C-alpha positions as CSV (number, residue, x, y, z in Angstrom):
1,M,1.7,-21.8,11.3
2,H,-1.1,-21.2,8.6
3,A,-5.3,-21.6,10.2
4,Y,-6.6,-21.8,6.5
5,V,-10.4,-20.0,6.3
6,A,-12.5,-19.7,3.7
7,L,-15.1,-16.7,3.6
8,Y,-18.7,-16.5,1.9
9,S,-21.4,-14.1,1.1
10,T,-25.3,-14.1,0.7
11,G,-27.8,-11.4,0.8
12,D,-30.3,-13.6,0.2
13,G,-30.8,-15.1,3.8
14,G,-28.7,-17.7,3.0
15,L,-30.1,-19.0,0.1
16,T,-26.7,-18.4,-1.8
17,W,-23.3,-18.3,-1.3
18,T,-20.5,-16.8,-3.3
19,D,-16.9,-17.7,-2.3
20,I,-15.4,-14.0,-1.3
21,L,-11.8,-15.9,-0.1
22,D,-10.5,-19.0,-0.3
23,P,-7.8,-20.5,1.5
24,S,-5.6,-20.6,-1.6
25,T,-4.9,-17.0,-1.4
26,D,-1.8,-15.1,-0.7
27,N,-3.4,-13.3,1.6
28,D,-1.8,-12.3,5.0
29,I,-4.5,-12.9,6.7
30,Q,-4.3,-16.7,6.5
31,S,-1.8,-17.7,8.8
32,F,-2.2,-17.2,12.7
33,T,-5.3,-18.5,14.7
34,K,-8.4,-15.9,13.7
35,T,-10.2,-14.7,17.2
36,G,-12.8,-12.7,15.8
37,M,-14.4,-11.2,12.9
38,I,-17.4,-8.7,12.5
39,F,-18.8,-7.0,10.0
40,V,-20.8,-3.5,10.5
41,D,-21.9,-3.6,7.6
42,A,-22.0,-5.3,3.9
43,R,-18.6,-3.6,3.0
44,T,-17.0,-2.6,6.6
45,G,-15.1,-5.3,8.3
46,W,-12.6,-5.7,11.0
47,L,-10.8,-9.5,11.9
48,T,-8.0,-10.6,14.4
49,R,-5.9,-13.3,15.2
50,D,-4.1,-14.9,18.1
51,A,-0.1,-14.5,16.4
52,Q,1.0,-16.7,19.2
53,G,3.6,-14.3,19.8
54,V,5.5,-15.5,16.4
55,D,4.2,-11.4,15.6
56,S,5.3,-9.2,18.5
57,I,3.4,-6.2,17.0
58,P,0.1,-6.1,17.9
59,H,-2.4,-5.9,15.1
60,T,-5.9,-6.1,13.5
61,F,-7.1,-6.4,9.6
62,I,-9.8,-3.7,8.1
63,T,-12.0,-4.9,5.0
64,R,-13.5,-2.0,3.1
65,D,-15.1,-4.6,0.4
66,G,-16.8,-6.8,1.6
67,G,-14.1,-9.5,2.9
68,V,-12.3,-9.7,-0.4
69,S,-9.2,-7.3,0.7
70,W,-8.0,-6.8,4.0
71,T,-5.5,-4.6,5.0
72,R,-3.6,-4.5,8.4
73,I,-3.0,-2.0,10.8
74,D,-0.7,-2.6,13.4
75,L,-1.6,-1.3,16.7
76,P,0.7,1.3,18.8
77,A,2.0,-0.7,22.6
78,P,0.7,1.3,25.5
79,A,2.2,4.5,26.8
80,G,5.3,3.4,28.8
81,T,5.9,0.5,27.8
82,N,9.1,-0.7,25.2
83,R,8.0,-2.7,21.8
84,L,9.9,-5.6,21.1
85,V,10.2,-5.3,17.5
């Protein structure tokens, strides 16, 4: 279950683009369907995906280097619920 993505960056309104992340990387974000991505500034971004039940732990990813690397953040289960692991 992989939904490969490439990520490019531009600093001149789209005249030129730089390859930040390509599908050949061994990066955890390459698996599953992506459901959203937003950058709050040039360096910090968030990515969500749908693990389609394969991964029982809800999670998101954050980048602090413009999308070069991503860190998974596991989200806590709502209070009063049990998480299947």
